[in-house]
C-alpha positions in Angstrom: 0.0 0.0 0.0 1.4 3.4 -1.0 1.1 6.1 1.6 2.0 9.8 1.6 3.3 11.5 4.7 2.6 15.3 5.1 4.8 17.0 7.6 5.7 20.6 8.5 8.5 20.1 11.0 11.2 17.8 12.2 9.4 14.6 11.2 10.0 12.3 14.1 6.7 10.4 13.4 7.9 10.2 9.8 11.1 8.6 11.0 9.1 6.0 13.1 7.0 5.2 9.9 10.3 4.9 7.9 11.9 2.6 10.4 9.0 0.4 11.3 7.1 0.2 8.0 8.9 1.5 5.0 12.1 -0.4 5.8 10.1 -3.6 6.6 9.5 -5.6 3.5 6.8 -7.6 5.3 4.7 -4.5 6.2 3.1 -4.1 2.9 3.6 -0.3 3.3 5.6 2.0 1.1 6.0 5.7 1.7 5.6 6.9 -1.9 6.2 10.6 -1.2 6.8 13.1 1.6 5.1 16.5 1.2 5.8 19.6 3.3 4.5 23.2 3.2 7.9 24.3 4.5 11.2 24.1 2.4 13.4 23.8 5.5 11.3 21.1 7.3 13.8 18.5 8.5 11.2 15.8 7.6 12.2 16.4 3.9 15.9 15.6 4.8 14.8 12.4 6.6 13.0 11.3 3.4 15.7 12.3 1.0 18.3 10.3 3.1 16.5 7.1 2.4 15.5 7.8 -1.2 11.8 8.8 -0.7 10.6 11.4 -3.1 9.8 14.8 -1.6 7.7 17.7 -2.7 7.2 21.2 -1.3 3.8 22.8 -1.6 3.4 26.2 -0.1 0.1 28.1 0.4 1.9 31.4 -0.8 2.4 29.8 -4.2 -1.3 29.4 -4.8 -4.2 31.9 -5.3 -6.3 30.4 -2.5 -6.6 27.4 -0.1 -8.7 25.3 -2.5 -6.0 25.7 -5.2 -3.4 24.7 -2.5 -5.4 21.6 -1.8 -5.6 20.8 -5.5 -1.9 21.1 -5.8 -1.4 18.5 -3.1 -4.1 16.3 -4.5 -2.4 16.2 -7.9 0.8 14.9 -6.3 -1.1 12.3 -4.2 -3.0 11.0 -7.2 0.2 11.0 -9.3 1.9 8.8 -6.9 -1.1 6.5 -6.5 -1.4 7.2 -2.8 -4.0 5.1 -0.9 -3.6 6.6 2.5 -2.7 10.2 3.5 -0.8 10.4 6.8 -0.5 13.7 8.5 2.5 14.0 10.8 2.8 17.5 12.1 1.3 19.0 9.0 0.2 22.4 10.2 -2.5 23.1 7.6 -6.2 22.4 7.6 -7.7 21.0 4.4 -10.8 22.5 2.8 -14.1 20.4 2.9 -13.8 19.4 -0.8 -10.4 17.8 -0.2 -11.7 15.9 2.9 -14.7 14.6 0.9 -12.5 13.4 -1.9 -10.4 11.4 0.5 -13.0 10.5 3.0 -11.6 7.9 5.4 -8.3 7.9 3.7 -6.6 10.8 5.7 -5.4 10.1 9.3 -3.8 12.3 11.8 -2.2 12.1 15.3 -2.8 14.4 18.2 -1.0 14.8 21.5 -4.0 14.4 23.8 -6.9 12.0 24.5 -9.4 13.6 22.1 -11.9 15.0 22.3 -10.0 16.7 25.1 -7.6 19.6 24.3 -8.2 20.0 20.6 -6.1 22.4 18.5 -2.5 23.4 18.2 -1.7 23.9 21.9 -2.8 20.6 23.3 0.3 20.0 25.6 0.3 23.4 27.3 -3.5 23.3 27.5 -3.2 19.9 29.2 -0.7 21.2 31.7 -2.8 24.4 32.4 -5.9 22.4 33.1 -4.2 20.1 35.6 -5.4 16.7 34.3 -3.6 13.6 35.6 -3.7 11.6 32.5 -3.0 12.8 28.9 -2.1 10.7 25.8 -2.2 10.2 22.1 -5.0 9.9 19.6 -5.0 8.7 16.0 -8.1 9.6 14.0 -9.7 10.0 10.6 -9.7 13.6 9.5 -13.1 15.2 8.9 -14.1 18.7 8.1 -13.5 19.9 11.7 -10.3 20.4 13.7 -9.3 17.2 15.5 -13.0 16.0 15.5 -12.9 13.0 13.3 -13.6 9.3 14.3 -10.9 8.0 16.7 -9.0 5.0 15.6 -6.8 4.3 18.5 -5.6 6.0 21.7 -2.7 5.5 24.2 -2.6 7.1 27.7 0.3 9.0 29.2 0.5 10.0 32.9 1.0 13.6 33.8 3.3 14.2 36.7 3.2 17.0 39.2 6.6 18.3 38.1 5.9 18.0 34.3 6.6 20.8 32.0 5.8 21.0 28.3 9.1 19.4 27.2 9.1 16.5 29.7 5.4 15.6 29.0 5.8 15.9 25.2 8.9 13.6 25.4 6.7 10.8 26.9 3.9 11.5 24.4 6.3 11.1 21.5 7.4 7.7 22.8 3.7 6.6 22.6 3.2 8.3 19.2 6.1 6.5 17.6 4.6 3.1 18.6 0.9 3.9 17.9 1.0 5.6 14.5 2.9 2.8 12.7 0.6 0.3 14.2 -2.5 2.1 13.0 -1.0 2.4 9.5 -0.2 -1.3 9.5 -3.9 -2.1 10.5 -5.1 0.1 7.6 -2.8 -1.6 5.2 -4.0 -5.0 6.4 -7.7 -4.0 5.9 -8.4 -4.4 9.6 -10.1 -1.0 10.1 -13.9 -0.6 9.7 -15.9 2.5 10.3 -19.5 2.3 11.6 -21.0 5.7 11.9 -18.4 7.5 14.2 -17.2 4.2 15.7 -13.9 2.7 14.4 -13.6 -1.0 14.8 -10.2 -2.8 14.5 -10.6 -6.4 13.5 -8.7 -8.9 15.7 -7.7 -6.3 18.2 
């Protein structure tokens, strides 16, 4: 199964997908292309170092957001991508894009959704004072972090945690959970019934 990974930053989740799936001949998963909206994103370097094609698609190079989405869509279709994996991609897609790839776009978020949606999940978690945080992998819908949840992993929040220490433990769980979910998808184990996501054999 060919996947595309979209990233805006350092690409640590991309690296986990490369190490656990792309380099595993038995996984059935190939990262066909890595796309970023930032030319200097280190995720692009990670991909290039292992021979994965990369593309840069920037909002500023298009007349509007729909055209930006179309630019990405043309790349995805050109590479025969079957699953779109967002890994720190800091742009929201327009509804038409989401409809075109319904249930073929997944994202990861550093909280136990639906708690602490949005771009500041970790500081919001600490400010609220919860005792348990975590990681959520979900299908992207037209909202922000509102799509059907595929899998979650919990992470304790300690009294002396700061953003860096909590995020470090969250990343450990992300790097295990995200490749697992992509593997389930490739194996045809994921079924969606209304908002509920079922994983066969889990």
